[in-house]
C-alpha positions as CSV (number, residue, x, y, z in Angstrom):
1,M,112.1,93.4,75.3
2,I,112.0,96.6,77.3
3,T,115.0,98.8,76.6
4,C,113.4,101.9,78.1
5,C,112.0,103.1,81.1
6,I,110.0,106.1,81.6
7,F,109.2,107.2,85.0
8,D,106.5,110.1,86.2
9,L,107.9,111.9,89.3
10,D,105.2,112.8,91.6
11,G,103.8,109.8,94.2
12,V,106.3,107.3,91.5
13,I,109.9,108.3,92.6
14,V,109.5,110.6,95.2
15,D,106.0,111.5,97.6
16,T,105.9,115.5,96.3
17,A,102.3,114.9,95.5
18,K,101.7,115.8,99.5
19,Y,103.7,119.6,98.5
20,H,100.8,120.2,95.5
21,Y,98.3,119.9,97.1
22,L,99.3,121.8,100.1
23,A,100.3,124.5,98.4
24,W,96.7,124.3,96.5
25,A,95.1,124.0,99.6
26,A,96.7,127.3,101.1
27,L,95.6,129.1,98.2
28,A,92.2,127.8,98.2
29,R,91.9,129.0,101.9
30,E,93.6,132.1,101.2
31,L,91.0,132.4,97.8
32,G,88.0,131.3,101.0
33,F,87.6,127.8,100.2
34,E,88.6,124.5,101.6
35,F,90.1,122.1,98.7
36,T,90.1,118.9,99.8
37,P,92.9,115.7,99.6
38,E,90.0,114.0,97.7
39,Q,89.3,116.8,95.1
40,G,93.5,116.9,95.3
41,E,93.4,113.9,93.5
42,A,92.3,115.0,89.9
43,T,95.2,117.2,89.9
44,K,98.0,114.3,89.9
45,G,99.4,113.9,86.9
46,V,98.4,117.4,85.0
47,S,99.9,120.7,84.6
48,R,100.1,123.8,86.5
49,M,97.3,125.5,84.8
50,A,95.5,122.6,84.7
51,S,95.8,122.2,88.1
52,L,94.6,125.4,89.4
53,D,91.0,125.3,86.7
54,I,90.6,122.1,88.9
55,V,91.1,124.0,92.0
56,L,88.9,127.2,91.2
57,R,86.1,124.7,89.8
58,A,85.6,123.3,92.9
59,G,85.6,127.0,94.8
60,G,83.0,127.7,92.2
61,L,85.7,130.4,90.9
62,E,86.7,129.1,87.5
63,E,84.9,132.3,85.6
64,R,85.8,134.6,88.3
65,F,89.4,135.6,86.8
66,T,91.4,136.9,83.6
67,P,93.9,134.7,82.4
68,E,96.4,137.2,83.9
69,E,95.2,136.2,87.0
70,K,95.8,132.9,86.6
71,E,99.0,133.2,86.0
72,R,99.5,135.2,88.9
73,L,97.9,132.7,91.1
74,A,99.4,129.7,89.7
75,A,103.2,131.9,90.7
76,E,101.8,132.3,93.9
77,K,101.3,128.2,94.0
78,N,104.5,127.7,93.1
79,A,106.5,130.1,95.2
80,R,104.8,128.1,97.9
81,Y,105.8,124.6,96.5
82,L,109.4,125.5,95.9
83,E,109.7,126.6,99.5
84,Y,108.3,122.7,100.4
85,I,111.0,120.9,97.7
86,G,113.8,123.4,98.8
87,R,114.0,121.2,102.1
88,M,113.8,117.7,100.4
89,T,116.3,114.9,101.2
90,A,117.1,112.0,99.7
91,D,115.3,110.6,102.7
92,E,112.1,111.1,100.9
93,V,113.0,108.9,97.6
94,L,110.3,106.1,97.6
95,P,111.1,102.6,98.9
96,G,112.9,100.7,96.6
97,V,113.0,103.0,94.2
98,L,116.9,103.7,94.5
99,P,117.9,100.2,93.8
100,F,115.3,99.8,91.2
101,L,116.9,103.0,88.9
102,Q,120.4,101.4,90.2
103,E,119.9,98.3,88.4
104,L,118.4,99.6,85.4
105,K,120.9,102.0,84.5
106,A,123.4,98.7,85.2
107,R,121.9,96.8,82.9
108,G,122.0,98.6,80.3
109,V,118.4,99.9,80.2
110,K,117.8,103.6,79.5
111,V,116.1,105.9,82.7
112,V,113.8,108.8,81.6
113,L,112.2,111.4,83.3
114,G,108.6,112.0,82.0
115,S,106.6,114.6,84.5
116,A,104.7,117.4,83.4
117,S,106.9,119.3,86.5
118,K,108.7,122.5,85.9
119,N,111.2,121.8,89.2
120,A,111.5,117.8,88.5
121,G,114.7,119.2,87.7
122,V,115.1,120.6,91.7
123,I,114.0,118.1,93.1
124,L,116.0,115.8,91.3
125,D,119.2,116.8,92.3
126,R,117.5,117.6,95.8
127,C,117.3,113.8,96.3
128,G,120.9,113.0,94.7
129,L,118.9,111.5,91.4
130,R,119.9,113.1,88.4
131,P,122.5,111.2,87.4
132,L,120.4,108.2,87.5
133,F,118.7,109.4,84.2
134,D,119.3,109.6,80.9
135,H,117.0,111.9,79.5
136,I,115.0,114.5,81.5
137,V,111.2,116.3,79.9
138,D,109.6,118.1,82.3
139,G,106.9,121.1,82.0
140,T,109.7,123.0,80.7
141,L,109.9,121.0,77.1
142,V,106.7,120.2,76.3
143,S,103.1,122.0,76.4
144,K,100.0,119.3,76.2
145,A,99.5,117.9,79.5
146,K,98.3,114.4,80.6
147,P,96.4,112.3,78.9
148,D,98.1,114.0,76.0
149,P,101.2,111.7,74.9
150,E,103.6,114.1,74.4
151,V,105.7,114.0,77.5
152,F,106.2,110.1,76.8
153,A,106.8,110.1,73.4
154,K,109.0,113.1,73.7
155,G,110.8,110.8,76.6
156,A,111.0,108.1,73.7
157,E,112.4,110.3,71.1
158,L,115.3,111.5,73.3
159,A,116.0,108.1,74.0
160,G,116.0,106.7,70.8
161,E,113.2,103.8,71.3
162,A,110.2,102.6,69.5
163,P,107.3,103.2,71.7
164,A,106.8,99.2,72.1
165,A,109.9,99.3,74.2
166,C,109.1,101.4,76.7
167,V,107.5,101.5,79.5
168,V,106.2,104.3,81.5
169,F,105.1,104.2,85.3
170,E,102.6,105.9,86.9
171,D,100.6,107.0,89.9
172,A,97.6,109.1,87.8
173,A,95.1,107.8,85.9
174,A,95.9,110.6,83.2
175,G,99.4,109.2,82.9
176,I,98.2,105.7,82.3
177,E,95.9,106.9,79.6
178,A,98.6,108.9,78.1
179,A,101.2,106.0,78.1
180,T,98.4,103.9,76.2
181,R,97.9,107.0,73.9
182,A,101.9,106.4,73.2
183,G,102.2,103.1,72.0
184,M,103.4,102.0,75.8
185,R,102.8,99.6,78.5
186,S,102.7,100.7,81.7
187,V,103.2,100.3,85.0
188,G,100.6,101.3,87.8
189,V,102.3,102.3,90.8
190,G,100.4,102.9,94.0
191,G,97.7,100.1,94.2
192,S,95.2,102.6,93.9
193,P,91.6,101.3,91.5
194,L,92.2,104.1,89.2
195,L,95.1,102.6,87.5
196,C,93.2,99.7,86.7
197,K,93.7,99.8,82.9
198,A,97.8,99.8,83.6
199,T,99.5,96.9,81.9
200,M,100.3,96.0,85.7
201,Q,100.0,97.3,89.0
202,L,102.7,97.5,91.6
203,P,101.9,98.5,94.9
204,T,105.3,99.6,96.0
205,F,109.1,99.5,94.4
206,E,110.4,97.6,97.7
207,G,112.1,94.3,96.4
208,F,111.2,94.8,92.5
209,T,113.6,94.2,90.0
210,L,113.9,94.3,86.0
211,E,113.3,90.4,85.9
212,M,110.7,90.9,87.8
213,L,109.1,93.4,85.2
214,R,110.5,91.5,82.5
215,N,108.6,88.3,84.0
216,Q,104.9,90.3,84.3
217,I,105.1,92.3,81.3
218,D,107.6,91.0,78.2
């Protein structure tokens, strides 16, 4: 029986992945190279510093900067990102997400956010979603990046639910792997072939219900 649903944020609840990419691409241009959208896919679902390493590797600059300089670059990227998300509204919640979250709450299923983002609370507030979440686990509470299962294990712990009763909604392969390693079932959101190891795949939340989830996974 599914008693807890754990949601990644970027690309699942809202499309903030595009803002992450724009901020990383701007940083890359400052450093003298182009960071393509295809390369940006590898930054989904991982921590800020791990994403910075991916960007620097793409430009052949991974050995150039000290840890202190990397912290400065990551802060510079985050400042740009905060500018973008500071203008977000409820209109940026992905189609079908709000009705599904509302149904989960009405049916007594725990709703948890499990995101590497340290800005998750800002985004939920901007989009008016915070009241729908029972618990928020973000980059301020965990230190290990996906595919490490820490973020999802912490979510289940806070919700007081067994991993086997939890389902993770993710749009990144690293997140699907993290869910599996946490002993949870998973839903790959968005239809990417990279999500083939998910328990089930969901192109969009539009029209999706708890009954449909239980019929396909329970």
